[in-house]
C-alpha positions in Angstrom: 74.1 77.8 74.1 75.9 79.7 76.9 77.5 83.2 76.4 80.4 84.8 78.1 79.3 87.3 80.8 82.3 89.7 80.4 84.3 91.2 77.6 87.8 92.7 77.6 88.7 95.9 75.8 92.3 96.3 74.9 93.0 92.6 75.6 96.4 92.7 73.9 97.6 95.8 75.8 99.3 96.3 79.2 96.1 97.8 80.6 93.1 95.7 79.5 89.6 96.7 80.7 87.2 93.9 81.6 83.5 94.8 81.7 80.1 93.1 81.9 78.8 92.2 78.4 75.9 94.6 78.6 76.6 98.3 78.9 74.4 101.4 79.0 74.2 104.1 76.3 73.3 107.5 77.7 72.1 109.1 74.4 68.4 108.9 75.5 68.9 110.7 78.8 68.7 114.3 77.5 65.6 115.9 76.3 63.9 115.6 72.9 66.3 115.4 69.9 69.2 114.6 72.4 69.1 118.2 73.6 68.7 119.9 76.9 67.9 118.6 80.3 66.1 115.3 80.8 62.3 115.2 80.9 62.7 113.5 84.3 66.0 114.4 85.9 65.6 112.2 89.0 64.7 109.2 86.8 67.8 109.8 84.7 70.0 109.9 87.8 68.3 106.7 89.1 69.0 104.9 85.9 72.7 105.8 86.1 72.9 104.6 89.7 71.0 101.4 88.7 73.7 100.5 86.2 76.2 100.0 89.0 73.7 98.4 91.3 73.1 95.8 88.6 76.8 95.2 87.9 76.9 97.2 84.7 80.3 98.9 84.5 80.4 100.3 81.0 78.8 103.6 80.1 78.8 105.1 76.6 78.5 108.9 76.4 79.5 112.0 74.4 80.0 115.6 75.2 77.6 116.5 72.3 74.7 114.7 74.0 72.9 117.6 75.4 75.3 119.5 75.0 77.3 118.1 77.9 74.1 116.9 79.6 74.9 113.2 79.9 78.5 113.9 81.1 77.2 116.1 83.8 74.6 113.6 84.8 77.1 110.8 85.0 79.4 112.9 87.3 76.4 114.0 89.4 75.1 110.4 89.9 78.3 108.4 90.1 81.3 110.6 91.1 83.6 109.6 92.8 83.6 106.6 90.4 84.0 103.0 91.5 87.4 101.6 90.3 86.1 99.2 87.7 83.7 101.7 85.9 84.7 102.2 82.3 83.4 105.4 80.8 83.6 105.6 77.0 83.0 108.8 75.1 83.1 109.9 71.5 84.6 112.8 69.6 84.4 114.1 66.1 81.0 115.9 66.3 79.4 118.9 68.0 76.0 120.5 68.1 74.7 123.8 66.7 72.4 126.1 68.6 69.7 124.9 66.2 70.2 121.3 67.5 72.0 120.3 64.3 74.8 117.7 64.3 78.0 119.1 63.0 81.4 117.8 62.0 84.1 118.7 64.6 87.0 116.5 63.7 90.0 118.8 63.0 93.0 118.1 65.3 92.2 121.3 67.3 88.5 120.3 67.6 89.4 116.8 68.9 91.7 118.3 71.5 89.0 120.7 72.6 86.5 117.8 72.9 88.9 115.6 74.9 89.6 118.4 77.3 85.9 119.2 77.7 85.1 115.5 78.4 87.9 115.3 81.0 86.5 118.4 82.7 82.8 117.5 82.7 83.4 113.9 83.6 85.9 114.9 86.4 88.6 112.5 85.3 92.3 112.8 84.4 92.2 110.1 81.7 89.4 108.8 79.6 89.4 105.0 79.6 88.1 104.7 76.0 87.4 107.2 73.3 85.9 106.5 69.9 86.7 108.8 67.0 83.3 109.1 65.3 83.4 109.6 61.5 80.8 112.1 60.4 79.4 112.6 56.9 80.6 115.5 54.7 83.8 115.9 56.6 86.8 117.6 54.8 89.4 116.3 57.3 91.3 113.3 56.1 90.6 110.2 58.3 94.3 109.6 59.0 94.7 113.2 60.2 91.9 112.9 62.7 92.9 109.5 64.0 96.6 110.5 64.2 95.5 113.1 66.7 93.7 110.5 68.8 96.9 108.4 69.0 98.9 111.5 69.9 96.6 112.2 72.8 96.8 108.6 73.9 100.6 109.0 74.1 100.1 112.1 76.1 98.1 110.1 78.7 94.7 111.8 78.1 93.2 108.6 76.6 93.9 105.1 77.7 92.3 103.3 74.7 91.4 104.5 71.2 88.5 103.2 69.2 86.7 104.2 66.1 83.0 104.7 65.3 80.7 104.8 62.3 83.5 103.5 60.1 83.5 101.7 56.7 85.5 98.5 56.3 88.2 100.5 54.5 88.5 103.0 57.3 88.7 100.3 59.9 91.5 98.6 57.9 93.3 102.0 57.7 92.9 102.5 61.5 94.4 99.1 62.1 97.4 100.0 60.1 98.0 103.1 62.2 97.8 101.8 65.8 96.0 99.6 68.3 92.2 99.9 67.8 90.6 98.8 71.1 87.0 98.7 69.9 84.6 99.7 67.2 81.2 101.4 67.7 79.1 100.9 64.6 75.5 100.3 63.7 74.8 96.6 64.0 71.9 94.5 65.0 69.5 91.7 64.1 67.5 94.0 61.7 70.5 96.0 60.5 73.4 94.1 59.0 73.5 95.5 55.4 73.0 99.2 55.4 71.9 102.0 57.8 71.2 105.7 57.7 72.7 107.9 60.4 73.1 111.7 60.4 71.8 111.7 56.8 74.6 109.3 55.7 73.9 105.9 54.3 76.3 103.5 56.0 77.1 100.2 54.3 79.5 97.4 54.9 78.2 96.7 58.4 78.6 93.0 58.3 82.1 93.4 56.7 83.1 95.6 59.7 81.8 93.0 62.1 83.8 90.3 60.3 87.0 92.4 60.5 86.4 92.9 64.2 86.1 89.1 64.7 89.2 88.5 62.6 91.2 90.9 64.7 89.6 90.1 68.1 88.2 93.6 68.5 85.1 94.2 70.6 82.1 95.6 68.6 79.9 98.0 70.5 76.7 98.3 68.4 74.7 101.5 68.5 71.0 101.9 67.5 70.7 98.1 67.7 67.1 98.3 68.8 66.0 101.4 67.0 65.9 99.9 63.5 65.1 96.3 64.6 62.0 96.7 66.7 59.7 98.7 64.3 60.0 95.8 61.8 57.9 93.6 64.1 60.0 90.6 62.9 57.8 87.5 63.1 60.8 85.3 64.0 61.8 87.5 66.9 58.2 87.6 68.1 58.0 83.8 68.0 61.2 83.4 70.0 60.0 86.1 72.4 56.9 84.1 73.1 58.9 80.9 73.7 60.9 82.6 76.4 58.1 84.8 77.7 60.3 87.8 76.8 59.9 91.1 74.9 61.1 91.6 71.3 63.7 94.1 72.7 65.0 91.4 75.1 65.3 88.9 72.2 67.1 91.4 70.0 69.6 92.0 72.8 69.9 88.3 73.4 70.6 87.7 69.7 73.5 90.2 69.9 74.9 88.5 72.9 74.7 85.1 71.3 75.8 86.3 67.8 79.4 86.6 68.9 81.3 86.9 72.2 83.0 90.1 71.0 79.7 92.1 70.9 79.0 94.5 73.8 75.5 95.9 73.5 74.7 99.4 75.0 70.9 99.7 74.9 69.8 103.2 76.0 66.6 104.4 77.5 65.3 107.2 79.6 62.8 105.0 81.5 63.9 102.9 84.5 61.3 100.3 83.7 62.8 99.8 80.2 66.3 99.7 81.7 65.3 96.9 84.1 63.7 95.1 81.2 66.8 95.3 79.0 69.2 93.9 81.6 67.2 90.7 81.8 68.4 89.9 78.3 71.6 88.7 79.9 69.7 85.8 81.5 68.1 84.6 78.2 70.0 81.6 76.9 69.1 81.2 73.2 69.9 77.7 71.9 71.8 77.0 68.7 68.4 76.0 67.2 67.0 79.4 68.2 69.9 81.3 66.5 69.7 79.1 63.4 65.9 79.9 63.2 66.5 83.6 63.6 69.2 83.5 60.9 
Protein backbone atom coordinates (compact mmCIF):
# COMPACT_ATOMS: atom_id res chain seq x y z
CA UNK A 1 0.00 0.00 0.00
CA UNK A 2 2.12 2.88 -1.30
CA UNK A 3 1.53 6.50 -0.30
CA UNK A 4 2.25 9.67 -2.20
CA UNK A 5 5.42 11.40 -1.03
CA UNK A 6 4.25 14.96 -1.68
CA UNK A 7 1.12 17.04 -1.25
CA UNK A 8 -0.01 20.23 -2.99
CA UNK A 9 -1.51 23.18 -1.16
CA UNK A 10 -3.68 25.44 -3.27
CA UNK A 11 -3.78 22.90 -6.07
CA UNK A 12 -6.58 24.72 -7.89
CA UNK A 13 -4.92 28.13 -7.76
CA UNK A 14 -2.36 29.85 -9.98
CA UNK A 15 0.35 29.48 -7.31
CA UNK A 16 0.22 25.95 -5.88
CA UNK A 17 2.76 24.88 -3.26
CA UNK A 18 4.06 21.32 -3.34
CA UNK A 19 5.69 20.02 -0.17
CA UNK A 20 6.87 16.76 1.30
CA UNK A 21 4.08 14.86 3.05
CA UNK A 22 5.66 15.19 6.46
CA UNK A 23 6.14 18.62 7.92
CA UNK A 24 7.45 19.88 11.22
CA UNK A 25 5.42 21.67 13.90
CA UNK A 26 7.44 24.12 15.97
CA UNK A 27 5.15 24.35 19.01
CA UNK A 28 7.45 22.21 21.17
CA UNK A 29 10.54 24.35 20.58
CA UNK A 30 9.92 27.06 23.21
CA UNK A 31 10.22 26.45 26.93
CA UNK A 32 7.63 24.90 29.24
CA UNK A 33 3.99 25.76 28.50
CA UNK A 34 5.06 26.95 25.02
CA UNK A 35 6.64 29.99 26.63
CA UNK A 36 10.08 31.56 26.60
CA UNK A 37 13.36 30.40 25.17
CA UNK A 38 14.08 26.72 24.46
CA UNK A 39 15.55 24.53 27.13
CA UNK A 40 18.35 23.77 24.68
CA UNK A 41 18.66 26.55 22.13
CA UNK A 42 21.35 24.86 20.02
CA UNK A 43 19.30 21.68 19.78
CA UNK A 44 16.26 23.70 18.69
CA UNK A 45 18.28 25.34 15.92
CA UNK A 46 19.72 21.95 14.93
CA UNK A 47 16.23 20.48 14.53
CA UNK A 48 15.19 23.33 12.25
CA UNK A 49 18.28 22.87 10.11
CA UNK A 50 17.69 19.12 10.07
CA UNK A 51 14.26 19.63 8.50
CA UNK A 52 15.79 20.96 5.30
CA UNK A 53 18.65 18.47 5.42
CA UNK A 54 16.03 15.71 5.35
CA UNK A 55 13.96 17.23 2.58
CA UNK A 56 11.20 18.54 4.84
CA UNK A 57 10.03 21.85 3.43
CA UNK A 58 6.89 22.63 5.44
CA UNK A 59 7.13 24.36 8.83
CA UNK A 60 4.14 25.19 11.02
CA UNK A 61 4.54 28.07 13.46
CA UNK A 62 2.69 30.94 15.18
CA UNK A 63 3.81 34.26 16.60
CA UNK A 64 2.12 33.32 19.89
CA UNK A 65 4.50 30.39 20.37
CA UNK A 66 6.87 31.90 22.83
CA UNK A 67 5.78 34.76 22.29
CA UNK A 68 7.58 35.10 18.96
CA UNK A 69 10.17 32.50 19.96
CA UNK A 70 9.61 29.98 17.17
CA UNK A 71 9.49 32.64 14.46
CA UNK A 72 12.78 34.10 15.63
CA UNK A 73 14.36 30.64 15.79
CA UNK A 74 13.20 29.83 12.26
CA UNK A 75 14.72 33.04 10.93
CA UNK A 76 17.95 32.51 12.87
CA UNK A 77 18.36 28.93 11.69
CA UNK A 78 17.16 29.13 8.10
CA UNK A 79 17.17 32.69 6.74
CA UNK A 80 17.77 33.36 3.87
CA UNK A 81 15.21 30.67 3.08
CA UNK A 82 15.52 28.09 0.34
CA UNK A 83 13.03 28.71 -2.47
CA UNK A 84 10.78 25.70 -1.85
CA UNK A 85 10.40 26.21 1.91
CA UNK A 86 6.78 26.80 2.91
CA UNK A 87 6.28 28.50 6.27
CA UNK A 88 2.76 28.28 7.62
CA UNK A 89 1.64 30.42 10.54
CA UNK A 90 -1.56 30.92 12.53
CA UNK A 91 -3.44 33.98 13.74
CA UNK A 92 -6.46 34.45 15.96
CA UNK A 93 -4.77 34.03 19.34
CA UNK A 94 -2.25 35.74 21.57
CA UNK A 95 -0.61 35.13 24.96
CA UNK A 96 -0.98 36.96 28.22
CA UNK A 97 1.89 37.77 30.56
CA UNK A 98 0.55 34.98 32.77
CA UNK A 99 1.11 32.53 29.87
CA UNK A 100 -2.63 32.33 29.22
CA UNK A 101 -4.04 31.75 25.73
CA UNK A 102 -6.27 34.60 24.66
CA UNK A 103 -8.59 35.39 21.77
CA UNK A 104 -7.08 37.86 19.30
CA UNK A 105 -9.35 37.67 16.28
CA UNK A 106 -10.81 41.11 15.62
CA UNK A 107 -9.85 42.53 12.21
CA UNK A 108 -7.30 44.90 13.74
CA UNK A 109 -5.84 42.04 15.82
CA UNK A 110 -5.41 39.84 12.76
CA UNK A 111 -3.68 42.63 10.86
CA UNK A 112 -1.32 43.22 13.77
CA UNK A 113 -0.51 39.50 13.91
CA UNK A 114 0.16 39.25 10.19
CA UNK A 115 2.48 42.25 10.28
CA UNK A 116 4.30 40.79 13.27
CA UNK A 117 4.73 37.42 11.52
CA UNK A 118 6.09 39.14 8.42
CA UNK A 119 8.58 41.06 10.54
CA UNK A 120 9.80 38.22 12.74
CA UNK A 121 10.01 35.71 9.89
CA UNK A 122 11.75 38.31 7.66
CA UNK A 123 9.46 37.75 4.68
CA UNK A 124 7.26 39.98 2.51
CA UNK A 125 4.46 37.45 2.01
CA UNK A 126 3.40 34.50 4.16
CA UNK A 127 2.89 31.37 2.02
CA UNK A 128 0.04 29.99 4.16
CA UNK A 129 -1.86 31.43 7.11
CA UNK A 130 -4.49 29.59 9.13
CA UNK A 131 -7.16 31.54 10.95
CA UNK A 132 -7.41 29.72 14.28
CA UNK A 133 -10.86 29.72 15.88
CA UNK A 134 -10.55 30.20 19.63
CA UNK A 135 -13.20 29.40 22.26
CA UNK A 136 -15.26 32.17 23.84
CA UNK A 137 -14.74 34.59 20.98
CA UNK A 138 -17.27 37.36 20.45
CA UNK A 139 -16.11 38.12 16.91
CA UNK A 140 -18.29 36.63 14.16
CA UNK A 141 -16.44 33.94 12.20
CA UNK A 142 -17.26 35.62 8.89
CA UNK A 143 -15.86 38.94 10.07
CA UNK A 144 -12.51 37.42 11.01
CA UNK A 145 -12.21 35.30 7.88
CA UNK A 146 -13.19 38.22 5.63
CA UNK A 147 -10.17 40.08 7.01
CA UNK A 148 -7.95 37.15 6.06
CA UNK A 149 -9.19 37.21 2.47
CA UNK A 150 -8.71 40.99 2.37
CA UNK A 151 -5.07 40.62 3.40
CA UNK A 152 -4.67 37.93 0.78
CA UNK A 153 -5.83 40.41 -1.88
CA UNK A 154 -3.34 42.92 -0.47
CA UNK A 155 -0.54 40.40 -1.09
CA UNK A 156 0.43 39.83 2.54
CA UNK A 157 -0.84 36.23 2.41
CA UNK A 158 -0.51 33.79 -0.49
CA UNK A 159 -2.93 31.11 0.74
CA UNK A 160 -5.62 31.24 3.43
CA UNK A 161 -6.55 28.26 5.59
CA UNK A 162 -8.62 27.67 8.71
CA UNK A 163 -7.88 25.89 11.97
CA UNK A 164 -9.83 24.36 14.85
CA UNK A 165 -13.07 24.67 12.89
CA UNK A 166 -16.37 22.83 13.15
CA UNK A 167 -17.94 21.26 10.06
CA UNK A 168 -20.35 24.20 9.91
CA UNK A 169 -17.53 26.76 10.06
CA UNK A 170 -15.62 24.95 7.34
CA UNK A 171 -18.69 24.97 5.08
CA UNK A 172 -19.08 28.70 5.75
CA UNK A 173 -15.42 29.30 4.92
CA UNK A 174 -15.78 27.41 1.64
CA UNK A 175 -18.68 29.66 0.69
CA UNK A 176 -16.52 32.75 1.25
CA UNK A 177 -13.36 31.95 -0.70
CA UNK A 178 -10.63 29.49 -1.53
CA UNK A 179 -9.65 27.50 1.56
CA UNK A 180 -6.17 26.13 0.89
CA UNK A 181 -5.91 23.85 3.94
CA UNK A 182 -7.43 22.93 7.29
CA UNK A 183 -5.43 22.49 10.49
CA UNK A 184 -7.57 20.55 12.96
CA UNK A 185 -7.10 17.89 15.60
CA UNK A 186 -7.15 14.50 13.90
CA UNK A 187 -5.33 11.25 14.50
CA UNK A 188 -5.64 7.54 15.08
CA UNK A 189 -6.80 8.04 18.66
CA UNK A 190 -8.81 11.21 18.09
CA UNK A 191 -11.50 11.11 15.46
CA UNK A 192 -14.63 11.92 17.46
CA UNK A 193 -13.93 14.65 20.01
CA UNK A 194 -10.97 16.53 21.43
CA UNK A 195 -10.37 19.17 24.11
CA UNK A 196 -8.15 22.13 23.18
CA UNK A 197 -7.75 25.44 25.06
CA UNK A 198 -10.59 24.33 27.32
CA UNK A 199 -12.92 23.83 24.37
CA UNK A 200 -14.47 20.49 23.53
CA UNK A 201 -14.11 20.06 19.78
CA UNK A 202 -16.42 17.65 17.98
CA UNK A 203 -17.10 16.77 14.37
CA UNK A 204 -13.47 15.93 13.63
CA UNK A 205 -14.27 13.08 11.26
CA UNK A 206 -16.88 15.23 9.56
CA UNK A 207 -14.30 17.96 8.94
CA UNK A 208 -11.94 15.37 7.49
CA UNK A 209 -14.71 14.11 5.20
CA UNK A 210 -15.41 17.65 3.95
CA UNK A 211 -11.70 18.08 3.21
CA UNK A 212 -11.68 14.88 1.16
CA UNK A 213 -14.83 15.90 -0.68
CA UNK A 214 -13.29 19.27 -1.62
CA UNK A 215 -9.69 18.09 -2.18
CA UNK A 216 -8.37 20.22 0.70
CA UNK A 217 -5.21 19.15 2.57
CA UNK A 218 -5.72 18.34 6.26
CA UNK A 219 -2.84 19.30 8.56
CA UNK A 220 -3.53 17.48 11.85
CA UNK A 221 -2.27 18.97 15.10
CA UNK A 222 -1.73 17.07 18.37
CA UNK A 223 -1.95 13.83 16.36
CA UNK A 224 0.44 12.07 18.75
CA UNK A 225 -0.44 13.81 22.03
CA UNK A 226 -3.79 12.10 22.51
CA UNK A 227 -2.99 8.86 20.69
CA UNK A 228 0.18 7.67 22.38
CA UNK A 229 -0.94 7.72 26.05
CA UNK A 230 -3.71 5.26 25.23
CA UNK A 231 -1.14 2.52 24.60
CA UNK A 232 -3.36 1.14 21.87
CA UNK A 233 -2.77 -2.62 21.62
CA UNK A 234 -3.34 -2.69 17.86
CA UNK A 235 -0.79 0.07 17.32
CA UNK A 236 1.68 -1.82 19.52
CA UNK A 237 1.15 -5.00 17.51
CA UNK A 238 1.78 -3.27 14.18
CA UNK A 239 4.78 -1.47 15.67
CA UNK A 240 6.27 -4.82 16.62
CA UNK A 241 5.65 -6.15 13.10
CA UNK A 242 7.65 -3.30 11.55
CA UNK A 243 10.22 -2.97 14.35
CA UNK A 244 8.94 0.58 14.80
CA UNK A 245 7.79 2.80 17.66
CA UNK A 246 4.12 3.55 18.42
CA UNK A 247 4.76 7.16 17.38
CA UNK A 248 6.03 6.04 13.99
CA UNK A 249 2.99 3.81 13.43
CA UNK A 250 0.62 6.61 14.43
CA UNK A 251 2.28 8.85 11.84
CA UNK A 252 2.31 6.07 9.25
CA UNK A 253 -1.41 5.56 9.86
CA UNK A 254 -2.05 9.23 9.10
CA UNK A 255 0.01 9.04 5.91
CA UNK A 256 -1.91 5.97 4.76
CA UNK A 257 -5.36 7.11 5.91
CA UNK A 258 -5.62 9.58 3.04
CA UNK A 259 -3.22 11.25 0.62
CA UNK A 260 -4.60 14.68 1.63
CA UNK A 261 -3.15 14.43 5.14
CA UNK A 262 0.05 16.36 5.94
CA UNK A 263 1.26 15.43 9.46
CA UNK A 264 3.36 17.98 11.37
CA UNK A 265 4.77 16.12 14.41
CA UNK A 266 6.63 18.42 16.74
CA UNK A 267 9.42 17.74 19.21
CA UNK A 268 12.21 19.56 21.01
CA UNK A 269 14.54 16.56 20.79
CA UNK A 270 16.65 15.86 17.72
CA UNK A 271 16.53 12.12 18.40
CA UNK A 272 12.72 12.17 18.36
CA UNK A 273 12.75 14.24 15.16
CA UNK A 274 14.97 11.67 13.45
CA UNK A 275 12.66 8.93 14.68
CA UNK A 276 9.52 10.67 13.40
CA UNK A 277 10.77 11.19 9.85
CA UNK A 278 11.36 7.45 9.47
CA UNK A 279 7.58 7.04 9.45
CA UNK A 280 7.70 8.07 5.78
CA UNK A 281 9.44 4.79 4.98
CA UNK A 282 6.90 2.53 6.71
CA UNK A 283 4.58 1.03 4.12
CA UNK A 284 1.48 -0.21 5.90
CA UNK A 285 -0.51 -2.79 3.94
CA UNK A 286 -4.24 -2.69 3.32
CA UNK A 287 -4.50 -5.51 5.83
CA UNK A 288 -2.63 -3.41 8.41
CA UNK A 289 -4.98 -0.47 7.91
CA UNK A 290 -8.04 -2.70 8.12
CA UNK A 291 -6.70 -4.26 11.33
CA UNK A 292 -6.07 -0.86 12.87
CA UNK A 293 -9.53 0.33 11.85
